[in-house]
C-alpha positions in Angstrom: 0.0 0.0 0.0 1.3 3.4 -1.0 0.5 6.4 1.3 0.8 10.0 0.4 1.2 12.2 3.5 0.1 15.7 2.5 -0.9 19.1 3.7 -2.1 20.0 0.2 0.9 22.2 -0.5 2.0 22.8 -4.1 4.7 20.1 -3.9 2.0 17.7 -2.5 -0.3 18.5 -5.4 2.6 17.9 -7.9 3.4 14.5 -6.3 -0.3 13.5 -6.2 -0.6 14.4 -9.9 2.4 12.3 -10.8 1.0 9.3 -8.9 -2.3 9.8 -10.7 -0.7 10.1 -14.1 1.3 6.9 -13.4 -1.9 5.2 -12.3 -0.3 4.3 -8.9 -3.0 3.6 -6.3 -2.4 5.3 -3.0 -4.1 6.4 0.2 -4.0 10.1 1.1 -3.4 11.1 4.7 -3.8 14.7 5.6 -4.8 14.6 9.3 -2.6 17.2 11.0 -2.6 15.5 14.4 -1.7 12.2 12.8 1.2 13.7 10.8 2.6 15.5 13.9 2.3 12.5 16.2 4.2 10.4 13.6 6.9 13.1 13.2 5.9 13.7 9.6 6.7 17.4 9.6 7.8 18.1 6.1 5.4 17.6 3.2 4.9 15.7 1.0 6.2 12.3 2.1 5.4 9.0 0.5 5.1 5.7 2.4 5.9 2.8 0.1 5.2 -0.9 0.3 8.3 -2.0 2.2 7.6 0.5 5.0 10.1 3.2 3.9 8.9 6.8 4.1 10.4 8.9 1.3 10.8 12.7 1.3 9.8 14.7 -1.8 12.9 14.3 -4.0 13.2 10.6 -3.2 9.5 10.1 -3.7 9.7 11.7 -7.2 12.5 9.4 -8.1 10.7 6.3 -6.8 7.5 7.2 -8.7 9.4 7.9 -11.9 11.1 4.5 -11.7 7.9 2.6 -11.4 6.8 0.6 -14.5 3.3 1.2 -15.6 1.2 -0.2 -18.4 -1.6 1.4 -20.4 -4.7 -0.7 -20.1 -5.9 -0.8 -23.7 -9.4 -1.8 -22.5 -9.7 1.5 -20.7 -8.2 3.6 -23.4 -10.0 4.8 -26.4 -8.2 5.9 -29.6 -10.4 8.3 -31.6 -9.5 8.3 -35.3 -11.2 11.0 -37.3 -13.0 10.0 -40.4 -10.8 11.4 -43.2 -12.2 11.3 -46.7 -9.7 11.3 -49.5 -10.2 13.8 -52.3 
């Protein structure tokens, strides 16, 4: 399970957009008391499957290294009807 720890700052939004674009599923945690009590004071941070918590730059690197596939059943290719003259 991937967890995005966020306070909705611009960098948080950028990391969230990258996760979405890569189609990486994640849980978003933005509860201020939870973040403080777990010493998550700099945002964004990303919890990855092995339990490691990555700060922003390492999180970007990790996300960019992930392989992803385009699901052709969910993708539509629209080809315009072109008539030759």
